[in-house]
C-alpha positions in Angstrom: 0.0 0.0 0.0 1.4 3.4 -0.9 2.4 5.4 2.2 0.0 8.2 1.5 -3.0 5.9 2.0 -2.0 6.0 5.7 -1.9 9.8 5.7 -5.3 10.6 4.3 -8.8 10.4 5.7 -11.8 8.8 4.0 -15.0 10.7 3.3 -18.6 9.7 2.7 -18.0 10.5 -1.0 -15.0 8.2 -1.4 -15.8 5.2 0.8 -18.1 2.2 0.9 -19.0 -0.2 3.8 -19.0 -4.0 3.6 -20.9 -6.2 6.1 -19.8 -9.9 5.8 -21.7 -12.8 7.3 -23.4 -11.1 10.3 -25.5 -14.3 10.7 -26.5 -16.4 13.7 -24.3 -19.5 13.2 -21.3 -17.3 12.8 -22.3 -15.2 15.8 -22.5 -18.3 18.0 -18.8 -18.9 17.5 -17.6 -15.4 18.4 -15.4 -15.3 21.5 -13.3 -12.2 21.3 -16.0 -9.6 22.0 -19.3 -9.4 23.9 -21.9 -10.4 21.4 -24.4 -7.7 22.4 -21.6 -5.1 21.9 -20.7 -6.5 18.6 -24.3 -6.3 17.4 -24.7 -2.8 18.7 -21.5 -1.5 17.1 -22.4 -3.0 13.8 -25.9 -1.5 13.8 -24.5 1.8 14.8 -22.0 1.8 11.9 -24.8 0.7 9.5 -27.2 3.5 10.6 -24.5 6.2 10.2 -23.4 4.8 6.9 -27.0 5.0 5.7 -27.4 8.6 7.1 -24.3 9.7 5.1 -25.4 7.8 2.0 -22.3 5.7 2.0 -22.7 2.8 -0.5 -23.1 -0.5 1.3 -22.6 -4.2 0.4 -24.3 -6.9 2.4 -23.2 -10.5 1.9 -24.1 -13.8 3.5 -22.7 -17.4 3.3 -24.7 -20.6 3.1 -27.8 -18.9 4.6 -30.3 -21.7 4.5 -28.0 -24.7 4.7 -25.9 -23.5 7.7 -25.5 -19.9 8.7 -29.0 -18.5 9.1 -30.4 -15.2 8.1 -28.5 -11.9 8.5 -29.4 -10.2 11.9 -32.8 -8.6 11.6 -31.3 -5.5 13.4 -28.9 -5.0 10.5 -31.5 -5.9 7.8 -33.9 -3.3 9.1 -31.4 -0.5 8.7 -31.3 -1.0 5.0 -34.9 -2.0 4.2 -34.9 -4.1 1.0 -31.2 -4.0 0.3 -29.8 -6.7 -2.0 -27.8 -9.4 -0.3 -25.0 -11.2 -2.1 -25.4 -14.9 -1.3 -22.3 -17.0 -1.4 -20.9 -20.5 -0.9 -17.3 -19.3 -0.7 -15.7 -18.4 2.6 -13.7 -15.8 0.7 -16.1 -13.1 -0.5 -13.6 -12.0 -3.1 -13.9 -15.4 -4.8 -17.6 -14.6 -5.5 -18.2 -12.7 -8.8 -21.4 -11.2 -7.4 -19.5 -9.7 -4.5 -16.7 -8.4 -6.7 -19.4 -6.8 -9.0 -21.1 -5.2 -6.0 -17.8 -3.7 -4.8 -17.0 -2.4 -8.2 -20.5 -1.0 -8.6 -19.8 1.3 -5.6 -17.1 3.0 -7.5 -15.1 3.4 -4.3 -11.6 2.4 -3.5 -11.8 3.1 0.3 -13.6 0.0 1.8 -14.7 0.0 5.4 -14.7 -3.7 6.2 -16.7 -5.6 8.9 -17.7 -9.2 9.4 -17.6 -12.6 11.0 -15.2 -14.3 11.4 -12.3 -11.9 11.5 -9.7 -14.7 10.8 -11.4 -16.0 7.7 -14.2 -14.2 6.1 -12.8 -10.7 6.8 -9.1 -11.5 6.4 -9.1 -13.3 3.1 -11.0 -10.8 1.0 -9.1 -8.0 2.7 -5.8 -9.4 1.6 -6.9 -10.0 -2.0 -8.6 -6.6 -2.3 -5.5 -4.9 -1.1 -3.7 -6.7 -3.9 -6.3 -5.3 -6.3 -5.5 -1.7 -5.2 -8.3 -1.1 -2.6 -7.6 0.7 0.7 -9.1 -1.4 3.4 -10.1 -0.1 6.8 -11.0 -2.9 9.2 -13.5 -1.9 11.9 -12.3 -4.4 14.5 -15.2 -4.0 17.0 -17.7 -4.8 14.2 -15.8 -8.0 13.6 -16.0 -11.2 15.6 -13.5 -14.1 15.8 -13.5 -17.5 17.5 -11.0 -16.3 20.1 -9.1 -13.2 21.2 -5.9 -14.8 19.8 -7.5 -15.5 16.4 -8.8 -11.9 16.2 -5.4 -10.4 17.0 -3.6 -12.7 14.7 -6.0 -11.9 11.9 -5.7 -8.2 12.5 -1.9 -8.5 12.4 -2.0 -10.4 9.2 -4.2 -7.8 7.5 -2.1 -4.9 8.8 1.1 -6.6 7.5 -0.7 -6.8 4.1 -1.5 -3.1 4.2 -4.9 -2.8 5.9 -5.7 -0.1 8.5 -7.3 -0.9 11.9 -9.9 1.3 13.5 -13.0 1.1 15.7 -16.7 2.1 15.2 -16.7 5.6 16.8 -13.7 7.0 14.9 -14.9 5.4 11.7 -18.3 7.2 11.8 -16.8 10.4 13.1 -14.5 10.4 10.1 -17.5 10.8 7.9 -18.8 13.8 10.0 -15.3 15.4 10.3 -16.4 18.9 11.2 -19.1 19.8 13.7 -19.8 23.0 11.7 -21.4 20.8 9.1 -25.0 20.7 10.1 -26.6 18.6 7.3 -26.4 15.3 9.3 -25.6 16.7 12.8 -28.9 16.2 14.6 -29.7 12.9 13.0 -26.2 11.7 13.9 -26.6 12.8 17.5 -29.9 10.9 17.7 -28.2 7.7 16.6 -25.3 8.2 19.0 -27.7 8.7 22.0 -29.1 5.3 21.4 -26.1 3.3 20.4 -22.9 5.0 21.5 -22.9 4.0 25.2 -21.2 6.5 27.5 -20.6 8.8 24.6 -24.3 8.8 23.8 -25.2 9.5 27.4 -22.8 12.4 27.2 -24.5 13.7 24.1 -27.9 13.5 25.8 -26.5 15.4 28.9 -25.0 18.1 26.7 -28.3 18.6 24.8 -30.6 18.5 27.8 -28.5 20.0 30.6 -26.2 22.4 28.8 -28.2 23.5 25.8 -31.6 23.1 27.5 -33.0 21.0 24.7 -35.9 18.6 25.5 -35.0 15.2 26.8 -34.9 12.4 24.3 -37.0 10.1 26.5 -40.6 9.5 25.5 -41.5 10.1 29.1 -39.0 12.7 30.3 -37.6 12.7 33.8 -39.5 15.2 36.0 -37.9 15.4 39.5 -40.5 16.0 42.2 -38.0 17.6 44.4 -35.7 20.0 42.6 -33.6 20.7 45.7 -30.3 19.0 46.4 
């Protein structure tokens, strides 16, 4: 990978996101990250990608014979989005997947999936060889053990991939808080999915800026004294 790929930031206009095999049977085997956290992070990234109109590729392996259907939480983000069905563990071996990637017209690929050590690593290595810049969102990836996850990430980095996590990935799309087009919608997503960061956003909105609380039934203290 040319050195300058490490020294530039991606944008909503020059990137695409890939979700590989976020399916039940693959999820059962994940042992490097809390599964609820994994699902939450993946849905958070998906919702923000949709908000910023970032092209998205969804793919699944052996759905009805082994792996099960893609998580409903992820499917519901994208409505009736086409899903690339595969038999190959390596997505890049599948012509439908390769065509979907090429159709995005993007060279910066934000990569997520299960399992890190196989179905994320293998296409990442081959796509790097084809001239793509690959950003692996490691907390949207699941592996069969912490060791497998770390070894896979090391192998991908050695090949030229870039590691990052969910929050910095989605903030790279926003980049500047002066840009207001997506600001409020982004904050609404963060309040729900971004854990302590989202709680902080809610606090800033409601306590500092005196905006209404997000809760459907707002907190109304009976005793306002301390």
